[in-house]
N, C-alpha and C positions, 0 to 999 in steps of 0.2 A: 504494500500500500504506500508506495513512495509518492511524495508530493513535490512538485516543481516549485522551488522557493522563489522563482521569478514571477510566479503567478499568485494572485491573492487567495485568501480564504474568503468564501462567500457565506455569510450568516443570514439566513432567511428567518424572519420573525423577530427581528432585533428589538422591536418595541414591546414585546410581551414580557411577562414576569421572568421567564427563564432567559429570554434573549437579552434582557438588560444586564443580567449577570454574566452571560457569555461574552458579550461584546468587548469589555475591557480586558478580560482574560485572554481571549483570542488575539487581541491586538498586541499582547506581550510576546506572543510566539511567532507572529507574522503579520504582514500587511493584511488588513481585514476590511472587506466591504460589508457594512452592517445595513441590511436592507429591511425596511419597514413596509407596511401596506401602501404607503404613498410612493414607494419606489417600484413595486411590482404587484400586480393584481393576481393573487394566487387562485382566483376563480376563473382565470382566463389562460388556458394552456399556451396559447400563442404568445402571450406576454411573458410567461415563465421561460419558454424556450428562447425568446429574443433576449431577455435579460441575462440569462446564463451565458448565452453565446457572446454577448457584449462584454461581460465581466471576465470570461474565460478563467474561471477559478481552478486552482489546483486541488481544492477541497471544498465540498459543500456541507454546511451544517444547517439542518432544518429544525428550527425551534418553533415553527408556526403550527398552530392547530386550532380547531374549533373545540373549546373546552367547556361550554355551557351544557352540562350533561342533561339537564331536564329540558332545556330549549331544543336540544337535538331531537327529541322524540317528536316534536312538531315541525322541525326544520330539517328534515332528512336530506333534502337535495343539497342544501348549502353545506351541511355537515359532511356529506359525502364528497363534495367538491374540494373542501379544505383538508379533510383527513385522509382521504383515499386517492382522489384524482391528482391533486397537486403533488403529493409525494411520488406518485408514479411518473409524472412529467419531470420532476427534479431528478429522479433516478435515471431516466432515459437521457436527459440532457447532460448530466454529470458523466454518465458512462461514455457518451460520445467524445468527451474531452479527456477521458482516462482519469477522471477525478473520483476519489472515494466520496461516499456520502455517509454522514452521521445523522441519524434520525432518532427522534424520541417518541416513545410509546408509553403504554399505561397498564396498570394492573387490571383495568376494566376489560381486557381481552379474556379474562377468566370469569367464571360465573360466581366464584366465591364459596363454593360448597365443599371444597377439599378440607380435610383435616391436616393442618400443618402448612408450612410455607410453600408457595408455588415455585417450582424450578423451571428453567428454560425448556426442559424436556416434556413438561406437562402439556397436554393438548388444550389449546385455547377453546373457550366456549362462551363467548360474550352474551350477555343478557340485556343489552341496551343498544340503542342506535350508536351512541358514542363509542362503546366498546367494539361494535361490529365494524364501524368505519375505521377505527384505529387499527384493527386487525387487518382489514383490507389494505390499508396503507403499508403496514409491515410487509405483507406478501407482495405488493407491487414493488416495493424497494428491493426486496431480496431477489425477485424475479428479473428485474431490469438492470441491476448493477451488482455484480458479484463482489465488488469491493465496497462493502457496506458494514456499518456498525449500527445496530438498533439497540438503544438503551431504554429499557422499560423502567418506569418509576411509579411512585404512588404518593398521593396526598401532599403535593408540592405546596409550599407556603414560603413566606418571607416578609421582610419589613415593608416591602413595596408591593403595590397592586392589591387586587381583590383575592383574598384567600381566607382560609379558616381562622388562622391566628389573628389576623387583623379584624375579622368580623367579631370574634369573641371579645377582643379588647374594646371594640366599639360598643357592643351590646352591654358590656360590663359597666360602661359609663352611663348607660341609659336606663337600665332595668335593675330591679332588685332581685329578680329570679331568672335563671337561665335553665332551660331544659335541653339536654344534649343526649343524643343516642348513645347507648352503652352496649349494643350488641353487634357492632360492626368494628372489625379490627384492621389496623393499618400500621405501617411504619412511616410516620410523618417525615418528609424529606425536604429540608430547606433548599430553595432554588440555588443558593450560592454553593452548596455542597454538590448538587447535581452538576452545576457548571464546572466546578473544580475537578470533579471526577472525569467529566467529558474531556476537558482540556488536558488533563494529565495523559489521557489515552491519545488524544490528537497530537500532542507533542512527540509521541513515539511513532507516528505514522511512517517515518522513514525506516523503521525497524521491520524487516521482512517477517519477523516472527509474530507481529501483531495480527491476531486472527480476525476474520470477518464473522458476522453472525449476531445473535441476540444475547444481550447481557442484562441482568437485573441489577439496578443501582438504586438503593434506598439506604436509609439508616438501618442499624441493627436493632433487633428487638421488635416488640409489637405492643400496641396499646389500643384501647377503644377511643372513639371520638370524645367520650365523656372524660376519660382520664387525661387525654391530651388537653382538653379545655381546662381541666383542674390544674394541670401543670403550667399552662400558659398564664393563668391568673396568678399563680404563686410566683412566677418569674417576672411578672410585670414590674418594670422599674418605677412606675407611677401608681402604685397600689392605692395611694391616698385618693386618687381620682375615681376609684371604682365605687359604684353604687350597689353592685350586686351583693346580696347577702346569702343567697341560696343557689347552689348548683345541683340540679336534680337529674339523676340518670333515668332515661326512659327507653323503651323498646322502639325499634324501627317502625312498628305498626302505629305508633303515635304520630309519626311524621310521614304520611304517605306522599310519595313523589312520583312524577310521571316516569322517571327512569329508575329501574331497579338497581340498588347498590349491592356490591358483593359483600356478603357477611364476613368473609375472610379475604382481605385484600393484601395479605402479607406475601412478599416476594423473597425468595431465597437468594442471597447475594454471594454465595460461596464461589460460583464460577467466576464472577468478576474479580473477587479478591485474589483467587489463585492465579488467574490469567495475568493480572496486572500488578500482583505483589503489593497490594495496598489494602489495609484493613479499614473498613468504613466505621464511623463512630456510632455509638449507641444513641437512640433518638432523644433521650433526655439531655445528653451532653450537647448535641447539635442545637436543640431548642434553646438552652441556656446561652449558647454562643450567639444565636440569632437575635434573641431579645436584647442582649447586652451590646450587640454590634461588634463582638470580638470573634468574627468568623475566621476559623483556622482549621485546616485539615492537615494534620501532621502525620 
């Protein structure tokens, strides 16, 4: 997976939560073109092909996605264009240039019924439009560009953007009681950690030993959304501003949603750690670093 250093890295989706973390990190390892939706319309295949041909990247990193899980149930066509069709075109266009493609996916490709963490060898079985389109995107990428890395993750959050951590902190300043689901399990993963992990791999792309394929990248351990919220409130640096007095665990049935959530969304990260010789942090450690702004993966 050698990359030509005279050609840039193309980051697609630079304006999103993950893209904002990736852009400065990629810039440290090579000249980077950070493209947002104002630069390229990912719902228009011709625009994608023309943009990639113009940039002539040595590497493409796709951090763009339709992530509104519930809206996807009503907006199937647009979700499909962004999560399945656009990655297919990026894979084809990057393949023509001999450029590897790094693509991000999700634990929603699994239905969440397994006992224990999902490995890369487990058969996907999505139970939502979002999960199905992300799985289609994975398969298009793998089929069109053999020089690919697909990094599946889960429950991405951070200090910037719309995510579970920021929503909990916002609601804690507005309400005296919060009710949070306690029967869905995940390994919450900060966007900065996912970006760090991806860039550590990308920096080694000149190493012929770097494999292609699917890798799971999350924090270690597992927690419920309720316990995650509990930890967020405890870690809040401005606890005096909180109005919340009661955090109540509730079952999924109390919060019916258009899209079905996996009860078990935990991914096994052993393959990533063994392949790239790096241990991922435990979720509580990563959360503390995120809230405090002391983001570091050593």
